[in-house]
MIZARO-603477 format. One record per residue (C-alpha): residue number from 1; x, y, z. Coordinates in nm, 2 decimals. Layout:
// MIZARO-603477
[NUM [X Y Z]]
...
This chain:
// MIZARO-603477
[1 [32.50 4.21 19.75]]
[2 [32.55 4.41 20.08]]
[3 [32.34 4.19 20.23]]
[4 [32.56 3.91 20.15]]
[5 [32.90 4.08 20.22]]
[6 [32.76 4.17 20.60]]
[7 [32.65 3.80 20.62]]
[8 [32.95 3.62 20.55]]
[9 [33.13 3.80 20.87]]
[10 [32.84 3.71 21.10]]
[11 [32.97 3.47 21.33]]
[12 [32.83 3.11 21.36]]
[13 [32.75 2.82 21.12]]
[14 [32.59 2.89 20.81]]
[15 [32.24 2.73 20.85]]
[16 [32.14 3.00 21.13]]
[17 [32.16 3.29 20.86]]
[18 [32.21 3.21 20.49]]
[19 [31.82 3.09 20.42]]
[20 [31.76 3.42 20.60]]
[21 [31.97 3.64 20.39]]
[22 [31.85 3.52 20.04]]
[23 [31.49 3.56 20.16]]
[24 [31.60 3.92 20.25]]
[25 [31.73 3.95 19.90]]
[26 [31.49 3.83 19.70]]
[27 [31.19 3.79 19.85]]
[28 [31.10 3.46 19.66]]
[29 [30.77 3.36 19.56]]
[30 [30.79 3.02 19.78]]
[31 [30.98 3.11 20.15]]
[32 [31.25 2.78 20.08]]
[33 [31.29 2.72 19.74]]
[34 [31.37 3.00 19.48]]
[35 [31.22 2.97 19.07]]
[36 [31.43 2.97 18.85]]
[37 [31.42 3.33 18.77]]
[38 [31.52 3.42 19.08]]
[39 [31.80 3.14 19.09]]
[40 [31.95 3.33 18.77]]
[41 [31.86 3.64 19.00]]
[42 [32.07 3.57 19.29]]
[43 [32.34 3.40 19.08]]
[44 [32.43 3.73 18.90]]
[45 [32.47 3.87 19.25]]
[46 [32.72 3.62 19.41]]
[47 [32.93 3.62 19.11]]
[48 [32.95 3.97 19.10]]
[49 [33.05 4.00 19.47]]
[50 [33.30 3.72 19.45]]
[51 [33.47 3.92 19.13]]
[52 [33.49 4.21 19.39]]
[53 [33.62 3.98 19.66]]
[54 [33.89 3.87 19.47]]
[55 [33.97 4.23 19.28]]
[56 [34.03 4.37 19.66]]
[57 [34.25 4.04 19.77]]
[58 [34.45 4.11 19.46]]
[59 [34.50 4.52 19.56]]
[60 [34.59 4.44 19.90]]
[61 [34.85 4.14 19.81]]
[62 [34.73 3.87 20.03]]
[63 [34.63 3.54 19.88]]
[64 [34.27 3.54 19.78]]
[65 [34.13 3.24 20.01]]
[66 [34.34 3.42 20.29]]
[67 [34.21 3.76 20.24]]
[68 [33.97 3.88 20.54]]
[69 [34.10 3.59 20.77]]
[70 [34.20 3.77 21.10]]
[71 [34.33 3.58 21.46]]
[72 [34.24 3.77 21.75]]
[73 [34.18 3.68 22.11]]
[74 [33.84 3.51 22.03]]
[75 [33.99 3.28 21.78]]
[76 [34.01 3.30 21.41]]
[77 [33.81 3.46 21.16]]
[78 [33.76 3.28 20.87]]
[79 [33.80 3.44 20.52]]
[80 [33.59 3.66 20.32]]
[81 [33.57 3.39 19.98]]
[82 [33.57 3.07 20.17]]
[83 [33.29 3.17 20.40]]
[84 [33.11 3.28 20.09]]
[85 [33.17 3.00 19.96]]
[86 [33.05 2.78 20.26]]
[87 [32.73 2.97 20.27]]
[88 [32.62 2.85 19.88]]
[89 [32.75 2.54 19.95]]
[90 [32.49 2.51 20.24]]
[91 [32.21 2.63 20.09]]
[92 [32.29 2.42 19.76]]
[93 [32.32 2.12 20.00]]
[94 [31.94 2.19 20.14]]
[95 [31.82 2.28 19.73]]
[96 [31.73 2.63 19.90]]
[97 [31.87 2.73 19.55]]
[98 [31.99 2.55 19.22]]
[99 [32.24 2.28 19.30]]
[100 [32.49 2.40 19.04]]
[101 [32.55 2.73 19.18]]
[102 [32.84 2.65 19.38]]
[103 [33.04 2.51 19.06]]
[104 [32.98 2.79 18.84]]
[105 [33.12 3.01 19.16]]
[106 [33.43 2.78 19.18]]
[107 [33.50 2.79 18.81]]
[108 [33.51 3.15 18.81]]
[109 [33.73 3.18 19.10]]
[110 [33.99 2.93 18.91]]
[111 [33.99 3.12 18.62]]
[112 [34.00 3.45 18.79]]
[113 [34.35 3.32 19.00]]
[114 [34.68 3.28 18.91]]
[115 [34.83 2.92 18.97]]
[116 [34.99 3.00 19.33]]
[117 [34.65 3.10 19.43]]
[118 [34.49 2.81 19.23]]
[119 [34.65 2.55 19.47]]
[120 [34.46 2.71 19.80]]
[121 [34.15 2.73 19.54]]
[122 [34.18 2.34 19.46]]
[123 [34.27 2.25 19.88]]
[124 [33.92 2.36 19.93]]
[125 [33.73 2.18 19.66]]
[126 [33.95 1.85 19.84]]
[127 [33.83 1.94 20.15]]
[128 [33.43 2.00 20.04]]
[129 [33.49 1.63 19.81]]
[130 [33.23 1.46 20.05]]
[131 [32.97 1.69 19.99]]
[132 [33.00 1.82 19.61]]
[133 [32.99 1.49 19.54]]
[134 [32.64 1.36 19.71]]
[135 [32.43 1.29 19.44]]
[136 [32.19 1.59 19.43]]
[137 [32.49 1.81 19.39]]
[138 [32.66 1.62 19.17]]
[139 [32.44 1.55 18.88]]
[140 [32.35 1.92 18.85]]
[141 [32.73 2.00 18.81]]
[142 [33.02 1.70 18.75]]
[143 [33.00 1.88 18.38]]
[144 [33.12 2.19 18.55]]
[145 [33.38 2.03 18.78]]
[146 [33.52 1.84 18.51]]
[147 [33.59 2.13 18.29]]
[148 [33.75 2.32 18.55]]
[149 [34.02 2.06 18.65]]
[150 [34.07 2.05 18.26]]
[151 [34.13 2.37 18.25]]
[152 [34.37 2.38 18.54]]
[153 [34.57 2.09 18.41]]
[154 [34.59 2.26 18.07]]
[155 [34.77 2.62 18.24]]
[156 [35.00 2.36 18.45]]
[157 [35.32 2.24 18.32]]
[158 [35.34 1.86 18.33]]
[159 [35.75 1.90 18.38]]
[160 [35.77 2.12 18.68]]
[161 [35.38 2.12 18.83]]
[162 [35.38 1.70 18.85]]
[163 [35.26 1.69 19.19]]
[164 [34.94 1.91 19.19]]
[165 [34.84 1.76 18.83]]
[166 [34.87 1.45 19.05]]
[167 [34.67 1.59 19.32]]
[168 [34.37 1.73 19.03]]
[169 [34.39 1.39 18.86]]
[170 [34.37 1.15 19.21]]
[171 [34.04 1.42 19.25]]
[172 [33.83 1.32 18.93]]
[173 [33.95 0.98 19.04]]
[174 [33.75 0.98 19.33]]
[175 [33.49 1.26 19.30]]
[176 [33.39 1.08 18.95]]
[177 [33.24 0.69 18.98]]
[178 [33.45 0.44 18.82]]
[179 [33.20 0.33 18.55]]
[180 [33.20 0.71 18.42]]
[181 [33.25 0.74 18.05]]
[182 [33.37 1.05 17.99]]
[183 [33.70 0.88 18.25]]
[184 [33.74 0.62 18.01]]
[185 [33.93 0.57 17.72]]
[186 [33.67 0.43 17.49]]
[187 [33.83 0.46 17.13]]
[188 [34.17 0.37 17.29]]
[189 [34.32 0.67 17.15]]
[190 [34.72 0.73 17.21]]
[191 [34.89 1.05 17.30]]
[192 [35.00 1.09 16.94]]
[193 [35.16 1.41 17.11]]
[194 [35.36 1.31 17.32]]
[195 [35.71 1.29 17.13]]
[196 [36.04 1.19 17.24]]
[197 [36.30 1.42 17.06]]
[198 [36.65 1.29 17.03]]
[199 [36.96 1.38 16.79]]
[200 [36.96 1.31 16.46]]
[201 [37.35 1.43 16.37]]
[202 [37.67 1.27 16.60]]
[203 [37.84 1.52 16.79]]
[204 [38.17 1.64 16.75]]
[205 [38.44 1.50 17.03]]
[206 [38.21 1.26 17.17]]
[207 [38.30 0.85 17.10]]
[208 [37.99 0.72 17.12]]
[209 [37.81 0.41 16.91]]
[210 [37.55 0.70 16.70]]
[211 [37.38 0.40 16.55]]
[212 [37.28 0.24 16.84]]
[213 [37.17 0.56 16.99]]
[214 [36.97 0.63 16.70]]
[215 [36.82 0.31 16.70]]
[216 [36.78 0.30 17.09]]
[217 [36.55 0.65 17.06]]
[218 [36.38 0.53 16.70]]
[219 [36.18 0.26 16.90]]
[220 [35.98 0.56 17.13]]
[221 [35.82 0.66 16.82]]
[222 [35.62 0.30 16.80]]
[223 [35.59 0.26 17.16]]
[224 [35.39 0.63 17.14]]
[225 [35.17 0.49 16.89]]
[226 [35.14 0.07 16.88]]
[227 [34.83 0.11 16.65]]
[228 [35.08 0.24 16.36]]
[229 [35.26 -0.09 16.36]]
[230 [35.09 -0.31 16.12]]
[231 [35.23 -0.64 16.14]]
[232 [35.38 -0.85 15.86]]
[233 [35.48 -0.50 15.72]]
[234 [35.81 -0.38 15.63]]
[235 [35.78 -0.14 15.93]]
[236 [35.74 -0.44 16.20]]
[237 [36.03 -0.58 16.04]]
[238 [36.24 -0.26 16.10]]
[239 [36.10 -0.24 16.49]]
[240 [36.21 -0.62 16.51]]
[241 [36.59 -0.56 16.41]]
[242 [36.61 -0.26 16.61]]
[243 [36.46 -0.40 16.93]]
[244 [36.67 -0.71 16.88]]
[245 [37.01 -0.47 16.87]]
[246 [36.90 -0.35 17.18]]
[247 [36.81 -0.62 17.39]]
[248 [37.09 -0.83 17.26]]
[249 [37.32 -0.52 17.38]]
[250 [37.14 -0.51 17.72]]
[251 [37.24 -0.92 17.70]]
[252 [37.56 -0.84 17.65]]
[253 [37.60 -0.55 17.92]]
[254 [37.49 -0.76 18.26]]
[255 [37.43 -0.54 18.54]]
[256 [37.63 -0.64 18.87]]
[257 [37.41 -0.69 19.20]]
[258 [37.68 -0.37 19.32]]
[259 [37.53 -0.15 19.05]]
[260 [37.19 -0.26 19.13]]
[261 [37.24 -0.17 19.51]]
[262 [37.39 0.16 19.40]]
[263 [37.10 0.28 19.22]]
[264 [36.85 0.24 19.51]]
[265 [36.52 0.24 19.30]]
[266 [36.27 0.36 19.63]]
[267 [36.51 0.67 19.69]]
[268 [36.49 0.76 19.35]]
[269 [36.09 0.74 19.33]]
[270 [36.06 1.06 19.55]]
[271 [36.25 1.24 19.28]]
[272 [36.09 1.05 19.00]]
[273 [36.10 1.20 18.64]]
[274 [35.80 1.09 18.39]]
[275 [36.05 1.11 18.08]]
[276 [36.44 1.04 18.07]]
[277 [36.68 1.27 17.89]]
[278 [36.80 1.16 17.54]]
[279 [37.12 1.33 17.56]]
[280 [37.38 1.15 17.31]]
[281 [37.64 1.30 17.64]]
[282 [37.48 1.01 17.93]]
[283 [37.39 0.73 17.69]]
[284 [37.66 0.55 17.83]]
[285 [37.55 0.62 18.19]]
[286 [37.21 0.58 18.13]]
[287 [37.27 0.22 17.99]]
[288 [37.45 0.14 18.34]]
[289 [37.07 0.22 18.52]]
[290 [36.87 -0.07 18.63]]
[291 [36.58 0.19 18.64]]
[292 [36.66 0.32 18.28]]
[293 [36.65 -0.04 18.11]]
[294 [36.36 -0.14 18.34]]
[295 [36.17 0.17 18.18]]
[296 [36.23 0.03 17.85]]
[297 [36.17 -0.32 17.89]]
[298 [35.83 -0.24 18.01]]
[299 [35.75 -0.04 17.76]]
[300 [35.84 -0.33 17.53]]
[301 [35.58 -0.56 17.76]]
[302 [35.33 -0.36 17.69]]
[303 [35.39 -0.32 17.34]]
[304 [35.35 -0.68 17.34]]
[305 [35.08 -0.70 17.52]]
[306 [34.84 -0.46 17.29]]
[307 [34.93 -0.65 17.00]]
[308 [34.75 -1.00 17.19]]
[309 [34.49 -0.75 17.33]]
[310 [34.18 -0.94 17.36]]
[311 [33.91 -0.64 17.31]]
[312 [34.08 -0.58 16.87]]
[313 [33.86 -0.69 16.62]]
[314 [33.98 -0.99 16.47]]
[315 [34.12 -0.88 16.14]]
[316 [34.39 -0.71 16.32]]
[317 [34.46 -0.99 16.55]]
[318 [34.83 -1.21 16.48]]
[319 [34.84 -1.49 16.29]]
[320 [34.98 -1.83 16.47]]
[321 [35.29 -1.79 16.29]]
[322 [35.30 -1.42 16.42]]
[323 [35.18 -1.52 16.76]]
[324 [35.49 -1.76 16.80]]
[325 [35.72 -1.43 16.71]]
[326 [35.59 -1.20 16.94]]
[327 [35.59 -1.49 17.18]]
[328 [35.94 -1.53 17.13]]
[329 [35.99 -1.19 17.17]]
[330 [35.82 -1.14 17.49]]
[331 [36.03 -1.45 17.67]]
[332 [36.38 -1.25 17.59]]
[333 [36.22 -0.95 17.73]]
[334 [36.15 -1.11 18.05]]
[335 [36.45 -1.29 18.08]]
[336 [36.64 -0.96 18.08]]
[337 [36.39 -0.81 18.32]]
[338 [36.45 -1.11 18.57]]
[339 [36.81 -1.03 18.53]]
[340 [36.83 -0.66 18.58]]
[341 [36.88 -0.58 18.97]]
[342 [36.76 -0.57 19.23]]
[343 [36.53 -0.81 19.29]]
[344 [36.43 -0.89 18.93]]
[345 [36.22 -1.19 18.95]]
[346 [35.96 -0.97 19.19]]
[347 [35.97 -0.71 18.98]]
[348 [35.89 -0.90 18.69]]
[349 [35.58 -1.12 18.88]]
[350 [35.48 -0.78 18.98]]
[351 [35.43 -0.63 18.66]]
[352 [35.31 -0.97 18.52]]
[353 [35.02 -0.89 18.75]]
[354 [34.97 -0.57 18.61]]
[355 [34.93 -0.69 18.25]]
[356 [34.67 -0.98 18.35]]
[357 [34.45 -0.73 18.51]]
[358 [34.48 -0.52 18.26]]
[359 [34.29 -0.76 18.05]]
[360 [34.00 -0.71 18.27]]
[361 [34.00 -0.34 18.22]]
[362 [33.96 -0.40 17.84]]
[363 [33.73 -0.62 17.87]]
[364 [33.50 -0.40 18.04]]
[365 [33.55 -0.11 17.77]]
[366 [33.47 -0.34 17.55]]
[367 [33.16 -0.41 17.64]]
[368 [33.02 -0.08 17.68]]
[369 [33.17 0.00 18.06]]
[370 [32.89 -0.16 18.30]]
[371 [32.85 -0.02 18.60]]
[372 [33.03 -0.18 18.90]]
[373 [32.83 -0.09 19.16]]
[374 [32.55 -0.39 19.30]]
[375 [32.30 -0.30 19.57]]
[376 [32.36 -0.44 19.89]]
[377 [32.18 -0.78 20.02]]
[378 [31.94 -0.71 20.31]]
[379 [32.04 -0.92 20.57]]
[380 [31.80 -1.04 20.84]]
[381 [31.90 -0.94 21.21]]
[382 [31.86 -1.24 21.43]]
[383 [31.79 -1.22 21.79]]
[384 [32.07 -1.26 22.03]]
[385 [32.01 -1.64 22.15]]
[386 [31.79 -1.77 21.89]]
[387 [31.90 -1.99 21.68]]
[388 [31.75 -2.02 21.30]]
[389 [31.78 -2.38 21.19]]
[390 [31.79 -2.50 20.86]]
[391 [31.49 -2.60 20.66]]
[392 [31.48 -2.98 20.63]]
[393 [31.28 -3.07 20.32]]
[394 [31.10 -3.37 20.23]]
[395 [31.25 -3.44 19.91]]
[396 [31.59 -3.25 19.93]]
[397 [31.49 -2.88 19.85]]
[398 [31.18 -2.63 19.84]]
[399 [31.12 -2.72 19.46]]
[400 [31.07 -3.06 19.46]]
[401 [30.86 -3.06 19.80]]
[402 [30.62 -2.81 19.71]]
[403 [30.59 -3.01 19.37]]
[404 [30.50 -3.32 19.59]]
[405 [30.27 -3.10 19.80]]
[406 [30.07 -2.98 19.50]]
[407 [30.04 -3.34 19.37]]
[408 [29.91 -3.43 19.70]]
[409 [29.66 -3.18 19.69]]
[410 [29.55 -3.21 19.36]]
[411 [29.62 -3.57 19.22]]
[412 [29.41 -3.47 18.88]]
[413 [29.69 -3.22 18.80]]
[414 [29.85 -3.43 18.58]]
[415 [29.54 -3.61 18.39]]
[416 [29.33 -3.28 18.34]]
[417 [29.27 -3.19 17.95]]
[418 [29.32 -2.85 18.04]]
[419 [29.67 -2.90 18.12]]
[420 [29.85 -2.94 17.78]]
[421 [29.56 -2.80 17.55]]
[422 [29.63 -2.75 17.15]]
[423 [29.48 -2.42 17.09]]
[424 [29.24 -2.40 16.75]]
[425 [29.37 -2.21 16.43]]
[426 [29.12 -1.93 16.48]]
[427 [29.31 -1.82 16.83]]
[428 [29.61 -1.93 16.68]]
[429 [29.67 -1.69 16.39]]
[430 [29.46 -1.40 16.57]]
[431 [29.79 -1.20 16.67]]
[432 [29.95 -1.25 16.32]]
[433 [29.57 -1.17 16.14]]
[434 [29.56 -0.80 16.36]]
[435 [29.91 -0.75 16.18]]
[436 [29.82 -0.75 15.87]]
[437 [29.52 -0.53 15.94]]
[438 [29.75 -0.18 15.79]]
[439 [29.47 0.01 16.04]]
[440 [29.64 -0.15 16.32]]
[441 [29.96 0.05 16.29]]
[442 [30.18 -0.22 16.40]]
[443 [30.57 -0.22 16.20]]
[444 [30.70 -0.52 16.00]]
[445 [30.94 -0.57 16.23]]
[446 [30.73 -0.64 16.49]]
[447 [30.49 -0.88 16.29]]
[448 [30.48 -1.23 16.39]]
[449 [30.56 -1.33 16.07]]
[450 [30.91 -1.25 16.17]]
[451 [30.88 -1.51 16.46]]
[452 [31.00 -1.85 16.32]]
[453 [30.93 -2.06 16.61]]
[454 [30.55 -1.89 16.61]]
[455 [30.53 -1.94 16.21]]
[456 [30.63 -2.31 16.25]]
[457 [30.44 -2.38 16.53]]
[458 [30.10 -2.24 16.30]]
[459 [30.17 -2.48 16.00]]
[460 [30.18 -2.75 16.20]]
[461 [29.86 -2.69 16.34]]
[462 [29.71 -2.56 16.02]]
[463 [29.81 -2.92 15.86]]
[464 [29.63 -3.08 16.16]]
[465 [29.31 -2.86 16.13]]
[466 [29.31 -2.65 15.83]]
[467 [29.41 -2.82 15.48]]
[468 [29.21 -2.57 15.29]]
[469 [29.40 -2.29 15.46]]
[470 [29.76 -2.46 15.46]]
[471 [29.76 -2.50 15.07]]
[472 [29.72 -2.14 15.06]]
[473 [30.09 -2.14 15.20]]
[474 [30.28 -2.17 14.86]]
[475 [30.06 -1.89 14.68]]
[476 [30.08 -1.63 14.96]]
[477 [30.34 -1.72 15.20]]
[478 [30.26 -1.73 15.59]]
[479 [29.99 -1.48 15.57]]
[480 [29.78 -1.70 15.32]]
[481 [29.77 -1.95 15.59]]
[482 [29.53 -1.69 15.84]]
[483 [29.20 -1.85 15.87]]
[484 [28.98 -1.59 15.61]]
[485 [28.71 -1.52 15.88]]
[486 [28.99 -1.34 16.07]]
[487 [29.03 -1.12 15.83]]
[488 [28.87 -0.76 15.69]]
[489 [28.67 -0.82 15.37]]
[490 [28.95 -0.59 15.13]]
[491 [29.22 -0.77 15.30]]
[492 [29.01 -1.13 15.21]]
[493 [28.99 -1.10 14.86]]
[494 [29.35 -1.04 14.82]]
[495 [29.41 -1.41 14.96]]
[496 [29.07 -1.56 14.83]]
[497 [29.08 -1.53 14.47]]
[498 [29.35 -1.74 14.42]]
[499 [29.15 -2.02 14.62]]
[500 [28.87 -2.01 14.40]]
[501 [29.07 -2.03 14.12]]
[502 [29.25 -2.35 14.24]]
[503 [28.91 -2.51 14.33]]
[504 [28.74 -2.44 13.98]]
[505 [29.09 -2.55 13.84]]
[506 [29.07 -2.86 14.02]]
[507 [28.67 -2.90 13.93]]
[508 [28.81 -2.92 13.55]]
[509 [29.11 -3.18 13.61]]
[510 [28.84 -3.41 13.77]]
[511 [28.60 -3.35 13.51]]
[512 [28.86 -3.40 13.26]]
[513 [28.95 -3.74 13.42]]
[514 [28.57 -3.85 13.39]]
[515 [28.58 -3.75 13.02]]
[516 [28.88 -4.00 12.98]]
[517 [28.73 -4.29 13.16]]
[518 [28.39 -4.31 12.94]]
[519 [28.56 -4.26 12.63]]
[520 [28.84 -4.53 12.69]]
[521 [28.95 -4.73 12.42]]
[522 [28.74 -5.06 12.28]]
[523 [29.07 -5.26 12.29]]
[524 [29.13 -5.18 12.66]]
[525 [28.75 -5.28 12.74]]
[526 [28.81 -5.57 12.52]]
[527 [29.06 -5.73 12.72]]
[528 [28.88 -5.71 13.10]]
[529 [28.56 -5.85 12.93]]
[530 [28.69 -6.13 12.71]]
[531 [28.78 -6.38 12.99]]
[532 [28.44 -6.36 13.14]]
[533 [28.25 -6.39 12.80]]
[534 [28.47 -6.73 12.71]]
[535 [28.36 -6.87 13.07]]
[536 [28.03 -6.81 13.04]]
[537 [28.03 -6.93 12.69]]
[538 [28.21 -7.27 12.77]]
[539 [27.97 -7.33 13.03]]
[540 [27.68 -7.27 12.81]]
[541 [27.83 -7.49 12.54]]
[542 [27.86 -7.76 12.77]]
[543 [27.54 -7.76 12.92]]
[544 [27.37 -7.76 12.57]]
[545 [27.61 -8.05 12.41]]
[546 [27.54 -8.22 12.74]]
[547 [27.14 -8.23 12.68]]
[548 [27.13 -8.33 12.29]]
[549 [27.39 -8.51 12.23]]
[550 [27.50 -8.38 11.91]]
[551 [27.84 -8.38 11.92]]
[552 [28.09 -8.55 11.69]]
[553 [28.31 -8.81 11.78]]
[554 [28.66 -8.52 11.77]]
[555 [28.51 -8.31 12.02]]
[556 [28.40 -8.02 11.79]]
[557 [28.03 -7.93 11.72]]
[558 [27.86 -7.99 11.34]]
[559 [27.85 -7.73 11.07]]
[560 [27.55 -7.63 11.07]]
[561 [27.55 -7.56 11.47]]
[562 [27.90 -7.41 11.46]]
[563 [27.76 -7.13 11.20]]
[564 [27.44 -7.12 11.42]]
[565 [27.68 -7.06 11.76]]
[566 [27.87 -6.77 11.56]]
[567 [27.64 -6.60 11.47]]
[568 [27.45 -6.59 11.80]]
[569 [27.81 -6.54 11.97]]
[570 [27.88 -6.22 11.75]]
[571 [27.48 -6.10 11.82]]
[572 [27.54 -6.18 12.14]]
[573 [27.90 -5.96 12.26]]
[574 [27.70 -5.65 12.20]]
[575 [27.35 -5.76 12.32]]
[576 [27.40 -5.96 12.55]]
[577 [27.76 -5.79 12.71]]
[578 [27.58 -5.61 13.01]]
[579 [27.37 -5.94 13.12]]
[580 [27.69 -6.18 13.15]]
[581 [27.92 -5.90 13.34]]
[582 [27.54 -5.89 13.57]]
[583 [27.54 -6.24 13.62]]
[584 [27.90 -6.29 13.68]]
[585 [27.92 -6.03 13.94]]
[586 [27.52 -6.20 14.09]]
[587 [27.71 -6.51 14.12]]
[588 [28.04 -6.37 14.31]]
[589 [27.75 -6.23 14.56]]
[590 [27.57 -6.49 14.59]]
[591 [27.86 -6.67 14.71]]
[592 [27.89 -6.95 14.38]]
[593 [28.18 -6.93 14.23]]
[594 [28.24 -6.91 13.83]]
[595 [28.37 -7.23 13.81]]
[596 [28.51 -7.39 13.42]]
[597 [28.35 -7.71 13.33]]
[598 [28.61 -7.92 13.20]]
[599 [28.45 -8.11 12.89]]
[600 [28.60 -8.47 12.77]]
[601 [28.41 -8.61 12.50]]
[602 [28.53 -8.95 12.56]]
[603 [28.25 -8.90 12.86]]
């Protein structure tokens, strides 16, 4: 610690002595970078030294950021604590020591100091903002710096230390990137602790419309937490009635241009207050103040804009009738803002522009706060005096020209059979077969069977190339379509069993159909054979009768012959049935038509 105490008294920049001092105190294993335990030892030494310097500054009665500062003929000597911080900051920036050490020292310093001294400390932080914001330091200490600033904001008074609070918030806005989620109200939580207190009972001896006073200030309860204002609810109706009372009062008591000029808003901005006083004695004066009216009317527009916000859930969005109602109230408020002097129209246009830009902020938060920063496009440096001509393409652009060039070089590109090739069933179903193997260890959500396009194409391929596998889809789903040769034996048996049963059942059905054909009724057979037999019998009778001439005059055979023919027909119907069929078929094959002979007894 004595080494560092004497080191901060040395003149010159920290880079001339900082690393040598660390090496003398710690004696590190590596010459330029400390190990973890060495960093911890150095941090304990410096934090103890900082505590002693703060204690000495308090005892001397000097501000801690000016303790040890002296002015002589050669110039001014820097104070001890800022000098120590500069040394540590240099070592952190050069990565000789752990980068978060400087942030830890700043947090300790603010905790040990009064608010008056904290203003000087924060001035040092603001002066080193660029160095602290470097990537290697920011990543190690951003949370510590955020905690330090939040602790300062808690200690400050929001009414008396407005400027200091603003400095802290501005520093955080510049120190953290715009896409930093810790700086964004992702859930849209409202500050319900910001309550507006007003009088509940009318005071004595003051002539004022106390009902209007209570109605006016009761609106702040809804402005403070718009989420507690459900639409189409008695609470909403009460808010609307109170709002219309206030708007009608503003409209019935318009402000003149003289009153607007008397309250110069630009001069008033220097003494701006974040909250207005709620005393009933000031009600009549506040109604004549144009900035007060604008304050209330802008709150109304913010509330209406929240109710119509695009980032809300669909169930919370207002209905069409409710949207029209909100639009009418919004138009009324804008009309009053336009009437409020000075420069009411200009002020209204600015407010509308801000609310319109606010929608972009809401969409950005709803999408998860994506980063705004984009990598710059490298521009090629063109030599002076050399003009780069724009390329002229043969077919209008680079892609079409390149495609035409490929066609010239390879005329068979479009006719190549490998250009569009249907994969084989085994090749296509191989990924799904690997998924079905338990030894592969593929989770169910990553299986190819969950890909609808893959399954649909595979079914089309199987329907064209593998009907047997396609038929297994009914029993086993998409996994049954996979060819069995791709599966392991134990998995293949699961899908092969039912296919064998199906083939056996198909064979049984074929055998049953064959039996039914053999056992067909005789009546059906007679119906098919009788026409052929009648035709052949008629032909034979005609030939026999023509050769013997033994035919009666009426065209019918003799009784004896009739009996003979009938007995022969009965005997030959069974024995000669097959022969008759064979003769008919032979006649058809030989090309001779099976004609019928019309027998006329007269000829």
